[in-house]
VEXDREN-2710 file (C-alpha; in Angstrom, 1 decimal):
% VEXDREN-2710
k/r/px/py/pz
1/MET/29.2/10.7/35.6
2/ARG/26.7/7.7/35.2
3/HIS/24.1/10.1/33.8
4/ILE/26.1/11.8/31.3
5/SER/27.5/8.5/30.2
6/TRP/23.8/7.3/29.5
7/LEU/22.8/10.7/28.1
8/LEU/26.0/10.3/25.6
9/LEU/25.1/7.1/24.5
10/ILE/21.5/8.1/23.7
11/LEU/22.9/11.4/21.7
12/VAL/25.0/8.9/19.7
13/SER/22.6/6.5/19.2
14/CYS/20.1/8.7/18.1
15/SER/22.5/10.4/15.6
16/GLY/23.3/7.1/14.3
17/SER/19.7/6.2/13.7
18/HIS/19.0/9.4/12.0
19/GLU/22.1/9.5/9.8
20/LYS/20.9/5.6/8.8
21/ASN/17.8/6.7/7.3
22/THR/18.9/10.1/5.4
23/LEU/18.6/9.6/2.1
24/PRO/21.7/9.9/0.3
25/GLU/22.1/13.1/-1.4
26/THR/22.2/13.4/-5.4
27/PRO/22.0/9.4/-5.7
28/ASN/23.2/7.6/-8.4
29/VAL/20.3/4.8/-10.3
30/LEU/21.0/1.6/-11.5
31/PHE/18.0/0.8/-13.2
32/ILE/17.4/-3.3/-14.1
33/ALA/14.7/-4.2/-16.2
34/VAL/13.8/-7.7/-17.1
35/ASP/11.8/-8.8/-20.2
36/ASP/9.0/-11.5/-19.4
37/LEU/10.1/-12.0/-15.7
38/ARG/7.6/-13.6/-13.1
39/PRO/7.9/-13.0/-9.6
40/GLU/8.8/-17.1/-9.3
41/LEU/11.9/-16.2/-7.7
42/ALA/13.5/-17.5/-4.6
43/CYS/12.9/-14.6/-2.9
44/TYR/9.2/-14.8/-3.3
45/GLY/9.0/-18.1/-1.8
46/LYS/9.1/-20.3/-5.2
47/SER/12.1/-22.8/-3.7
48/HIS/12.3/-24.4/-7.5
49/ILE/13.9/-21.5/-8.9
50/GLU/17.7/-21.0/-8.3
51/SER/18.0/-16.7/-8.3
52/PRO/20.7/-16.1/-5.9
53/ASN/21.6/-12.8/-7.2
54/ILE/18.1/-11.4/-7.5
55/ASP/17.8/-12.7/-3.6
56/ARG/20.7/-11.0/-2.4
57/LEU/19.3/-8.1/-3.9
58/ALA/16.1/-8.6/-1.9
59/GLN/17.5/-8.6/1.3
60/GLN/19.4/-5.7/0.6
61/GLY/16.2/-3.5/0.1
62/THR/12.2/-4.0/0.0
63/ARG/10.9/-6.6/-2.3
64/PHE/7.6/-5.5/-3.3
65/ASP/4.9/-8.8/-3.0
66/ARG/2.3/-6.8/-4.7
67/SER/3.5/-5.0/-7.5
68/TYR/1.5/-4.9/-10.9
69/CYS/2.4/-3.7/-14.8
70/ASN/-0.4/-1.8/-15.8
71/ILE/-0.3/-3.5/-19.5
72/PRO/0.8/-7.1/-20.2
73/VAL/2.9/-6.3/-23.1
74/CYS/7.0/-5.2/-23.5
75/GLY/6.5/-2.2/-25.4
76/ALA/3.4/-0.4/-23.9
77/SER/4.5/-1.4/-20.4
78/ARG/7.9/-0.2/-20.6
79/ALA/6.3/3.2/-22.5
80/SER/4.0/3.6/-19.4
81/LEU/6.3/3.0/-16.9
82/MET/8.9/5.5/-18.6
83/THR/6.5/8.2/-19.0
84/GLY/4.2/7.5/-16.0
85/LEU/1.0/7.5/-18.1
86/ARG/-1.2/4.9/-17.8
87/PRO/-2.5/3.1/-21.1
88/ALA/-5.6/4.2/-22.6
89/ARG/-7.8/3.3/-25.1
90/ASN/-6.1/4.3/-27.9
91/ARG/-2.6/5.0/-26.2
92/PHE/0.3/2.3/-24.9
93/LEU/-1.4/-1.0/-26.2
94/THR/1.2/-3.1/-28.0
95/TYR/4.7/-4.4/-27.9
96/LEU/5.2/-2.1/-31.0
97/THR/4.2/1.0/-28.7
98/ARG/6.8/4.1/-29.0
99/ALA/6.4/6.6/-26.3
100/ASP/7.8/9.3/-28.2
101/GLU/4.8/9.0/-30.5
102/GLU/2.3/7.9/-28.4
103/ALA/2.8/10.6/-25.7
104/PRO/4.7/13.4/-27.9
105/GLY/6.0/16.0/-25.6
106/ILE/6.3/14.1/-22.4
107/VAL/9.6/13.9/-20.4
108/THR/10.3/10.2/-19.8
109/LEU/11.7/9.3/-16.6
110/PRO/15.8/9.1/-17.4
111/GLY/14.9/12.6/-19.2
112/HIS/13.9/14.1/-16.3
113/PHE/16.8/12.9/-14.3
114/ARG/19.0/13.8/-17.2
115/HIS/17.9/17.4/-17.1
116/ASN/18.6/17.6/-13.3
117/GLY/22.3/16.9/-14.3
118/TYR/22.4/13.0/-14.7
119/GLN/24.4/11.1/-16.9
120/THR/21.8/8.6/-18.7
121/ILE/22.9/5.4/-20.6
122/SER/20.6/2.8/-21.8
123/ASN/22.1/-0.6/-22.3
124/GLY/20.1/-3.4/-23.7
125/LYS/16.3/-3.6/-24.1
126/ILE/14.8/-0.5/-22.0
127/PHE/12.3/0.7/-24.3
128/HIS/11.1/-1.4/-27.1
129/HIS/12.6/0.4/-30.2
130/ASP/16.1/1.1/-30.0
131/ASP/15.4/5.1/-30.7
132/ASP/12.6/5.5/-28.8
133/SER/12.3/8.7/-26.9
134/GLU/16.4/9.3/-27.9
135/GLU/16.6/12.8/-26.3
136/SER/16.2/10.8/-22.7
137/TRP/19.8/9.5/-23.1
138/ASP/23.5/10.4/-23.5
139/GLU/24.2/6.9/-24.9
140/ILE/22.0/4.1/-26.3
141/TRP/23.6/0.9/-26.5
142/HIS/22.3/-2.5/-28.1
143/PRO/24.2/-5.8/-28.3
144/ARG/24.7/-7.1/-32.0
145/SER/24.0/-10.8/-32.8
146/ASN/26.5/-13.2/-33.7
147/SER/24.6/-14.4/-36.8
148/SER/21.7/-13.1/-39.3
149/SER/19.4/-14.7/-36.9
150/TRP/17.9/-12.0/-34.7
151/ARG/18.2/-14.9/-32.0
152/ASP/21.8/-13.9/-31.7
153/TYR/23.1/-17.7/-31.7
154/THR/21.7/-20.9/-33.8
155/LEU/22.6/-24.6/-33.3
156/THR/21.1/-27.4/-35.6
157/ASP/18.2/-28.4/-33.2
158/ASN/17.3/-32.5/-34.1
159/ILE/14.1/-32.1/-32.5
160/LEU/12.7/-29.4/-34.3
161/LYS/13.4/-29.2/-37.9
162/ASP/10.3/-27.5/-39.4
163/THR/11.7/-24.3/-39.7
164/ALA/10.9/-23.7/-43.3
165/ASN/7.3/-22.5/-42.3
166/ARG/8.4/-20.4/-39.2
167/TYR/10.6/-17.2/-39.0
168/ARG/11.4/-17.8/-35.7
169/GLY/13.0/-21.2/-35.6
170/ALA/12.9/-23.4/-32.3
171/PRO/11.5/-21.7/-29.2
172/PHE/14.4/-23.0/-27.1
173/GLU/18.1/-23.7/-27.3
174/ARG/20.5/-25.5/-25.1
175/ALA/24.2/-24.8/-26.0
176/ASN/27.2/-25.5/-24.4
177/VAL/28.8/-21.7/-24.6
178/PRO/29.9/-19.2/-22.5
179/ASP/27.4/-16.7/-21.3
180/ALA/28.6/-13.6/-23.6
181/THR/27.6/-15.6/-26.6
182/TYR/24.1/-14.4/-26.1
183/LYS/22.7/-11.1/-25.7
184/ASP/22.5/-10.5/-22.0
185/GLY/26.1/-11.8/-21.7
186/LYS/27.1/-9.0/-23.4
187/ILE/25.1/-6.3/-21.9
188/ALA/26.7/-7.4/-18.4
189/GLU/29.9/-6.6/-19.5
190/LYS/29.3/-3.4/-20.9
191/THR/27.0/-2.5/-18.1
192/ILE/30.4/-3.6/-16.2
193/GLN/32.1/-0.9/-18.3
194/ASP/30.2/1.6/-18.0
195/LEU/30.4/1.2/-13.7
196/GLN/34.2/1.5/-14.2
197/LYS/34.0/4.9/-16.2
198/LEU/31.0/6.2/-14.4
199/LYS/33.0/5.7/-11.4
200/GLU/35.6/8.4/-12.7
201/GLY/33.0/10.7/-13.7
202/ASN/31.9/14.0/-11.8
203/LYS/27.9/13.5/-12.5
204/PRO/25.7/11.5/-10.9
205/PHE/24.1/8.5/-13.4
206/PHE/21.1/6.9/-14.3
207/LEU/22.3/3.7/-15.6
208/ALA/19.7/1.7/-17.1
209/THR/20.3/-2.1/-18.1
210/GLY/17.6/-4.0/-19.7
211/PHE/17.8/-7.6/-20.3
212/TYR/16.1/-9.9/-22.9
213/LYS/15.9/-13.1/-21.2
214/PRO/13.6/-14.9/-20.2
215/HIS/11.9/-13.6/-23.2
216/LEU/11.6/-16.4/-26.1
217/PRO/13.3/-17.9/-27.4
218/PHE/14.7/-19.7/-24.3
219/ASN/18.0/-19.8/-25.1
220/ALA/20.8/-20.4/-22.0
221/PRO/24.0/-21.7/-22.0
222/GLU/24.0/-25.7/-20.8
223/LYS/25.0/-24.8/-17.2
224/TYR/21.9/-23.1/-16.4
225/TRP/19.8/-25.9/-17.9
226/ALA/21.1/-28.6/-16.1
227/LEU/20.1/-26.6/-12.8
228/TYR/16.5/-28.0/-13.6
229/ASP/17.4/-31.3/-15.2
230/GLY/14.8/-33.6/-13.9
231/LYS/13.0/-31.2/-11.3
232/VAL/10.4/-29.3/-14.1
233/THR/6.7/-29.8/-13.3
234/LEU/3.7/-29.0/-15.1
235/PRO/1.1/-26.7/-13.6
236/GLU/-2.0/-28.4/-12.2
237/ASN/-4.6/-25.9/-13.6
238/ASN/-4.1/-26.4/-17.3
239/TYR/-7.5/-25.7/-18.0
240/PRO/-9.8/-22.4/-18.7
241/PRO/-11.2/-21.3/-15.3
242/GLU/-14.9/-22.2/-14.7
243/ASN/-17.1/-19.5/-16.1
244/ALA/-14.2/-17.7/-18.2
245/PRO/-15.5/-15.4/-20.3
246/ALA/-14.0/-16.5/-24.1
247/GLN/-12.5/-12.8/-23.8
248/SER/-10.0/-14.0/-21.2
249/LEU/-8.2/-16.4/-23.4
250/HIS/-6.1/-16.1/-26.3
251/ASN/-4.1/-18.3/-28.9
252/PHE/-0.9/-17.4/-27.8
253/GLY/0.4/-16.5/-31.2
254/GLU/3.8/-15.1/-30.1
255/LEU/4.9/-19.2/-29.1
256/ARG/3.4/-20.4/-32.5
257/ALA/5.6/-18.2/-34.4
258/TYR/8.7/-21.0/-33.8
259/SER/9.2/-24.0/-35.4
260/GLY/7.7/-27.0/-33.6
261/VAL/4.7/-25.6/-32.0
262/PRO/1.3/-26.3/-33.8
263/LYS/-0.9/-23.3/-35.3
264/GLU/-3.9/-24.5/-33.0
265/GLY/-4.7/-26.4/-29.7
266/PRO/-2.2/-27.2/-26.8
267/VAL/1.3/-28.3/-26.9
268/THR/2.3/-31.8/-25.5
269/ASP/3.2/-32.1/-22.1
270/ASP/6.8/-33.2/-23.2
271/PHE/7.1/-29.9/-25.3
272/ALA/5.6/-28.1/-22.1
273/ARG/8.2/-29.2/-20.0
274/GLN/11.0/-28.3/-22.3
275/LEU/9.4/-24.8/-22.6
276/ILE/9.1/-24.2/-18.8
277/HIS/12.7/-26.2/-18.5
278/GLY/14.1/-23.5/-20.7
279/TYR/12.3/-20.4/-18.9
280/HIS/13.5/-21.5/-15.6
281/ALA/17.3/-21.8/-17.2
282/CYS/16.7/-18.2/-18.5
283/VAL/16.0/-16.8/-15.7
284/SER/18.9/-18.4/-13.7
285/TYR/21.3/-17.3/-16.7
286/THR/19.7/-13.8/-16.4
287/ASP/20.3/-13.8/-12.8
288/ALA/23.9/-14.9/-12.9
289/GLN/24.3/-11.5/-15.1
290/ILE/22.7/-9.2/-13.0
291/GLY/24.9/-10.8/-10.1
292/LYS/28.2/-9.9/-12.1
293/ILE/27.2/-6.1/-12.3
294/LEU/25.8/-5.8/-8.4
295/SER/29.2/-7.4/-7.3
296/GLU/30.9/-4.9/-9.8
297/LEU/28.8/-2.0/-8.0
298/GLU/30.1/-3.6/-4.7
299/ARG/33.6/-3.8/-5.7
300/LEU/33.8/0.0/-7.1
301/GLU/32.0/0.8/-3.9
302/LEU/29.3/2.5/-6.0
303/ASP/26.5/0.8/-3.8
304/ARG/27.0/3.2/-1.1
305/ASN/25.3/6.1/-3.3
306/THR/23.4/4.2/-5.9
307/ILE/20.0/3.3/-5.6
308/VAL/19.2/-0.1/-7.6
309/ILE/15.6/-0.9/-8.6
310/LEU/15.1/-4.4/-10.5
311/TRP/11.4/-4.9/-12.2
312/GLY/10.0/-7.4/-15.0
313/ASP/7.8/-5.8/-17.4
314/HIS/5.0/-8.1/-16.8
315/GLY/4.3/-11.7/-16.0
316/TRP/4.4/-14.9/-18.2
317/ASN/2.2/-17.8/-18.5
318/LEU/3.4/-21.4/-17.9
319/ARG/0.5/-23.3/-19.0
320/GLU/-1.8/-22.0/-16.6
321/HIS/-5.2/-22.0/-17.5
322/GLY/-3.7/-23.5/-20.8
323/LEU/-2.2/-20.3/-21.7
324/TRP/1.5/-19.5/-22.8
325/CYS/2.8/-16.0/-23.3
326/LYS/1.5/-12.6/-21.7
327/HIS/-1.6/-10.8/-23.5
328/CYS/-4.4/-11.1/-20.7
329/ASN/-5.8/-10.1/-17.6
330/TYR/-4.8/-13.1/-15.3
331/GLU/-2.4/-12.4/-12.3
332/THR/0.2/-14.6/-14.1
333/SER/0.4/-11.9/-16.8
334/LEU/0.0/-8.8/-14.4
335/HIS/2.2/-9.6/-11.6
336/THR/5.5/-8.4/-11.6
337/PRO/9.0/-8.3/-9.4
338/LEU/9.7/-5.1/-8.2
339/ILE/12.9/-4.7/-5.9
340/VAL/14.0/-1.0/-4.2
341/VAL/17.7/-1.1/-3.0
342/VAL/17.9/2.7/-1.2
343/PRO/21.6/2.5/0.3
344/GLY/22.2/4.0/3.9
345/THR/18.6/3.4/4.9
346/ASP/16.8/1.3/7.2
347/GLN/14.3/-0.5/4.9
348/VAL/11.4/-2.4/5.0
349/LYS/12.0/-5.7/3.9
350/ALA/9.0/-6.8/2.5
351/SER/5.7/-4.9/1.5
352/GLY/2.3/-6.6/1.1
353/GLN/1.0/-3.2/-0.3
354/VAL/-0.4/-3.0/-3.8
355/VAL/1.9/-0.9/-6.1
356/GLU/1.7/-0.3/-10.2
357/TYR/4.4/0.8/-12.1
358/VAL/3.2/4.2/-13.1
359/ASP/4.2/4.6/-9.4
360/ILE/7.9/4.0/-10.1
361/TYR/8.6/7.4/-11.9
362/PRO/7.6/9.6/-8.7
363/THR/8.8/7.2/-6.4
364/LEU/12.6/7.5/-8.1
365/CYS/12.2/11.3/-8.4
366/GLU/11.0/11.5/-4.5
367/LEU/14.3/9.2/-3.6
368/ALA/16.7/11.7/-5.4
369/GLY/15.6/14.7/-4.3
370/LEU/13.9/15.8/-7.9
371/GLU/10.8/17.7/-8.4
372/LEU/7.9/15.6/-9.9
373/PRO/6.6/16.4/-13.4
374/VAL/3.1/18.1/-13.4
375/HIS/1.7/15.0/-15.9
376/LEU/2.7/12.3/-13.8
377/GLN/-0.5/9.8/-12.9
378/GLY/1.1/7.3/-10.5
379/ASP/1.7/8.0/-6.6
380/SER/5.0/7.7/-5.1
381/PHE/5.6/4.8/-2.6
382/LYS/9.0/6.1/-1.2
383/GLU/7.2/5.9/2.4
384/LEU/6.6/2.1/2.1
385/LEU/10.3/1.7/1.5
386/PHE/10.7/2.7/5.0
387/ASP/7.6/2.6/7.4
388/ALA/6.3/-0.7/7.9
389/GLU/3.1/0.8/8.9
390/ALA/2.6/3.1/5.4
391/VAL/0.1/2.0/3.2
392/SER/-0.5/2.6/-0.8
393/ASP/-3.9/3.6/-2.2
394/GLY/-4.5/-0.2/-2.4
395/VAL/-5.6/0.0/-5.9
396/ALA/-4.3/-1.0/-9.3
397/VAL/-5.8/-0.6/-12.5
398/CYS/-4.6/-2.7/-15.5
399/GLN/-5.3/-2.9/-19.2
400/TRP/-5.3/-5.6/-21.9
401/PHE/-6.9/-3.6/-24.8
402/ALA/-10.6/-3.5/-23.6
403/GLY/-10.3/-5.6/-20.8
404/VAL/-9.5/-3.7/-17.7
405/THR/-8.5/-5.2/-14.3
406/THR/-8.8/-3.6/-10.9
407/ILE/-6.8/-5.0/-8.1
408/ARG/-7.8/-4.2/-4.4
409/GLU/-7.3/-6.1/-1.3
410/ASN/-8.3/-10.0/-2.1
411/TRP/-9.9/-9.2/-5.4
412/PHE/-9.1/-9.0/-8.8
413/TYR/-11.8/-7.8/-10.8
414/THR/-11.8/-7.6/-14.9
415/GLU/-14.5/-6.0/-17.1
416/TRP/-14.3/-5.7/-21.0
417/ILE/-15.5/-2.5/-21.9
418/SER/-17.3/-1.3/-25.0
419/ASP/-16.9/2.3/-26.8
420/SER/-20.0/3.4/-25.0
421/ASP/-18.4/2.6/-21.6
422/SER/-20.7/-0.7/-20.8
423/ALA/-19.6/-4.0/-19.5
424/TYR/-19.9/-7.0/-22.2
425/ALA/-18.1/-9.6/-20.4
426/ARG/-16.5/-9.9/-16.8
427/MET/-14.4/-12.0/-14.4
428/LEU/-14.2/-11.9/-10.5
429/TYR/-11.6/-14.1/-8.5
430/ASP/-11.2/-13.7/-5.0
431/HIS/-7.9/-14.8/-4.2
432/ARG/-8.2/-15.7/-0.5
433/VAL/-9.8/-18.8/-1.6
434/ASP/-8.8/-19.0/-5.1
435/PRO/-5.2/-17.8/-5.9
436/GLY/-5.2/-19.7/-8.9
437/GLU/-8.1/-17.9/-10.5
438/ASN/-9.4/-21.3/-11.1
439/VAL/-13.4/-20.2/-10.9
440/ASN/-15.0/-17.2/-11.8
441/ILE/-17.6/-16.0/-9.3
442/SER/-18.7/-12.6/-11.3
443/GLU/-22.1/-13.9/-11.8
444/ARG/-23.0/-14.7/-8.2
445/GLU/-25.7/-12.6/-6.6
446/GLU/-23.5/-12.6/-3.6
447/TYR/-20.8/-10.9/-5.1
448/SER/-22.9/-8.0/-7.0
449/THR/-22.4/-5.3/-4.2
450/VAL/-18.5/-6.1/-4.6
451/ILE/-18.7/-6.0/-8.1
452/SER/-20.5/-2.6/-8.1
453/GLU/-17.8/-1.3/-5.6
454/LEU/-14.8/-2.3/-7.9
455/SER/-16.7/-1.4/-11.2
456/ALA/-17.2/2.4/-9.9
457/GLU/-13.4/2.5/-8.7
458/MET/-12.3/1.3/-11.9
459/ARG/-14.2/4.3/-13.6
460/ARG/-12.6/7.2/-11.5
461/SER/-10.5/9.5/-11.9
462/ARG/-7.5/7.5/-11.6
463/ALA/-8.8/5.4/-14.5
464/GLU/-10.2/7.8/-16.4
465/ASN/-8.1/7.9/-19.2
466/TYR/-9.2/4.3/-20.0
467/PHE/-12.5/5.6/-21.4
468/ARG/-11.7/8.7/-23.3
END
């Protein structure tokens, strides 16, 4: 009898383990995009940021510590991710990119799910343009502003009054208003309403929710600003890297479109602190909206059969190297947060493998049991979610116009490439000893072999589109 009891115990244990690692059939997808979000969150080890809801999500699934966008600007990054195609010399380059115009005939990620019987809804900012790839969605919804200002809420700012010469007003706003005053609060409310309706439906869903913050302007309710009062510090490396090529730097024109920002040169330390303060407040504000959605997902018990993916479209510079905004080939612009939760499975808590955004399309297809479209240029990272010993190909290739960055192991290498495919500038950083990328070592003889390998890797088939 004892042997039979042990045999039953083993069988039950194995059965439970198998069930725990079985992917859900026809899972829903909750697809959460956050504009300009750095991986500067508590779940990524940054104790000065309060992001309890994203942190909770990370605890439930897999956090990717080395995830990279393929291009650091919103329109192009989103078009690349949503089509599964890499940027190229003449494709997916600017914030005005449209996937339906620059990749005509390509079935997008939500479009593929829709073709496979899913109800697809887009709330907020998913593509950059409201009407991009309309055929991908059953419904497209965007919040409307409370005023004529595109910022959706405007108070008189006693500090910044030179709005006559700028079209965007102040770059931040600290207002004692409810969460739903701003667009992201409205987006959370709409998404919650959709979850309630979808719960009663008879189709699986692909529900995409795109938050605008922490994109400029840094407008957030007072209570989120208050979290960081007296706690804001400036980055230590407020200077260009030693030996950095001029092509690697820019004038952060996006920020200069706002009042109070000089047209040339650096901002003052006090102004920089206010900007960083506002960015942090917006991260916590958006985190709170994400928390409302996740709580409703759980209340409705939809979390039992819903894959949740959260991603930021690219990084953002907060005065590192004297830069603001994105639009460059540094880690601060290319490194992104990525979290994936697959219900009913045992997941790896964190992966240090290199993944890139063109990998998201094939991954979600495999998790949902859908065939992969033939046009995809990325590789699924599904196995990384469940096997701590699994490895990716270990390479990410990113682009900002002529600058092409190859990321492999500890190396971060960029070439600026002419139309004839010759490099006219370059930079190399070893993140083992220089994670802040403060000294460009590309011209040191001892790194010539590494550079040759990375340069050749850049030009192999996975990156061939860059050079067409």
